[in-house]
N, C-alpha and C positions, 0 to 999 in steps of 0.2 A: 541464493543471496541476491542482492539487488542487481548485480552485474550479470547474473544469469538470464536476466529478462531482456537482454539486448535485441530480442526478436521483436521488441516493440518498434525498433528502427525500421525493421522490414515492413511493418504494418503501415508506419509513416509514409514509407515509399509508395505503398499501395494507394494512400491517400493522395499523394502528390500526382500520380499518374492519372488517377480518376477525376481529380478536381481541376483539371487544366482549364475547363471552361466555366467553372463555378465562381465567377468574380464579383457579382453583385451582392454588396453587403446589406442585408435587412436585418432589423434588430427587433428583439423580443424580450426585454428585461423583465425580470421578476420584480413584482412591486415590492419596495422596500421603504423604510422611513427616509425622509428627504434628508436629514442630518447626516445619516449613515452614507447615502449616496454621495453627498458633497464631500465627506471625508475620504471615501473611496476613490473618487474623481482627482482629489488633491494628490493621491499616492500613485496616479498612473505616469507611466513613462512613454513619450511619444514613440519609442521603439518596441514597446510591447505589441506582440503578435502571437499567433499560434505557432505551434511547432517547439521543438527542443530549444533551451536556452542557448546552447553552443552555437546556434545558427545566428542569433542576436549578437553573440559575444565575439565570434570568430571568423564570420563570413563577411567579405568586403561589402561596403554600403551599397556599391552599384550593383552587386549580384542580388543582394537582399531585395532591392527595388524591383528586380525581375521575379524572384523567387517568392517574394512575400505574398503577392495576390494568390499564387498557386497554393501555397501552404495553408493561407487563411481560409480558402473557400469562402463561405457565406458567413464564417463565425468569428471574424476579427474582433468586433465590438464585445462579444462574450469572452474571448480569450484576454482582452485587455482588462475587462473588469475582474477576471480570475487571477490575473497577475497582481492586480492592486489589491485584491482580497487577501492573497497570500502576504503581500507587503504590509498591509494594514494591520493583520494579525489580531482582529477583534474576534474572529470566529475560528473554529477548528478547520483543519485541512479537509475534514469530511463535508463539512457545512459549504465550503468554497466549491468542492468538487461536485457535490450534488446539485448545487445552483447552476454550475456551468453546464451540466448534464440537462437539466431541465430548460435552460434558455436555448441550448442547441437544438432540442427536440422541437421546442416552440418555433424556431425559425424554419425547421424542416417543415412543420405543418402549414406554414405560409407559403410553402412551394418556393422558397427563396433560391437565388442563384439563376443559372442559365444552363444551356447544353443539357447534359444528362440528367440533371436536377429536375427539369421540366417535362421530361418523357413520361406521358401518362402510364401508370402501372409500374413504373421503374423508379422515377425520380425520388418519391417519398422514402422507399426502401433503401435507395442508395445513400440518401442524405443521412438517414437514420444509422446506416451502417457506419458511415464516416464519423458521425457524432459518437458512436459507440467505441470506434478505434481512439478517438481523442480523449475520451472519458477514461478508457483503460490505461492510457499512457500517463495519466496523472494521478488516478485513484490507486496509488501504491507508493512505495518508498522513493520512486523518482520524484513524485510529488513532495515527499516529505523532505527530499533534499533542497527543494526551493522554499518551503514553508519553514518559519522559525520554530524550531522545537529540538528537543533532545530525546535519547533513549529512555524509556520508562515504562512502568506497568506494575501490577501488584497481583499476587496470588489471593485471591478471594475466597477460595474454598478447596478443601482436600478430602480425598476419599482413597483408603488403602484396603486391600484385601489380600488374603493368602489364597492361591489356587492350588487345590489338592489335586495331586496327580497319583493315581493308583499304580502306574507303571514306572515312572521316572521321578526325579526329585520335585518337591513341590516348589511353586513359584510365588513371587511377591511382586505386586503392581501397585502404583500410586498414580491416581488422576487428580490434576488440579484444574481449577477454574482461574484463568488469567484475564484480568481486566486491563484494557489500555485506558489508562487514566491521563494520558497526554493529548495534545492537541493535534497530533499528527498519526499518520498510519504507521504502525510498527510492524516489523518482521520478528516473529518470536520462534525460538525452539526451547525445549526443556530437557535438563539433564538430571540424572540421578546419580549421586556419588556416595561412597562408603564414608566411614568417619575418618579413614586415613586419606581421602581425597582422591581415591581412585574412581574413575568414571565406570559406571555399570552400563548406562544406556543414554542415548539421546534420541529424542523424537521431535519433528520428523529428523531422520538421519542423514538425508542428503539435500535438504533445502529447508526454508522456513515458511512459517504460515503468516500471511497478512492478517492483521486485525485492525479494523478501523477505530478511529478515535470514538471513545465512549462506549464501544462494544467488548464483548468478552468471548473466550473460546476455551475449550476443554483440551487438554492435553494429558496424554496418559504415558508413562514410562514404567519399566520393570524388567525382571529377568527373564519373562517369558519371550521377550524380543531378541535374546542372544543365547547361543547354546554354551557360551562361557560362564554363565552365572545361574545360580538357583537360590532358593530361599536359605539354604544350608551355608552358602557362601558369604552371606551379608553379615555385616556388624549389627549390633542391637538397634542402631539408629542409622537411617540414611538421610541424606540431604537432598532435597529437590530445588533446583534453581532454574528460573527463567532467564533466558538471554535475549537481547534485543539488538537488531542491527543498528549500527551507528550512521544517522542520515547525513552526516557531515562529510562523508567521504565514500568514494566508490571503490571496491576492492573485491577481489576473488576470495581471499581468505583473512582470518585475523581481524574482522571487522564486527565481532559480537562482543557485548559486554553484559555482565550479570546485573539484573535491576531488581530481583527480589529472590529470596531463598527461604525455605522453610525445613525444619527438622522433622522427620516422620519415624515414630517407633515402629521397628519391624516385629518385635516381640512383646507381648503385653507387659512384661516386666520391665522393659525400657522406658525411661521417661525423658524424652527430649526437652 
């Protein structure tokens, strides 16, 4: 779940320590239509900067004035546009995130900043590393929390099969294609239930899989993943559901909602 990726905070601390001398802002914006640029500029907040939103919301202004240049490195103009891109909500989260990545890398190519960023043979790699850390920090459901959007997704394909086992009981598996039809990065898992609502399997079973806006992923569930179930234990029909994390809150548990479900015949005589 989203809360399990708090390791991102540790990565950001690495950025703070390494960027102490990278204070000179240089800009390299992607060329976009002038009318969009104007709308985006109108949605900027003077407080927008790089780093987690909680810094802007909860750290005293005097401390931000000291921390701000350290957190921003050479990327503040990019981060301000990224915040406004989310706020304007004319493009998907992934569009905003990818543009931010491209603009940060363009700044790195300009050898922006000072100190370690300008060391020959080191500066470019260090800058690109920091850009990658920032991109990783937003190209997920942390970013979805900031971007306007709701849980969603669709099952666009389904394949089922019986696995014959000459020694033990036969098994049954279902694979589904899950399309992220929303504007934000979604975290998904997939569950199989019997007709009585008893859960047979969940995959992944200890985490969720990120799927970016407009992209798809395959998930498979079945009795072969658990010793408690086999084909003979199943009802004539099973239900496969995709669950998505709710981006409007941070929680360790109980933050998944079903966004699509499909009935799958286990035996040829069954008609779901």
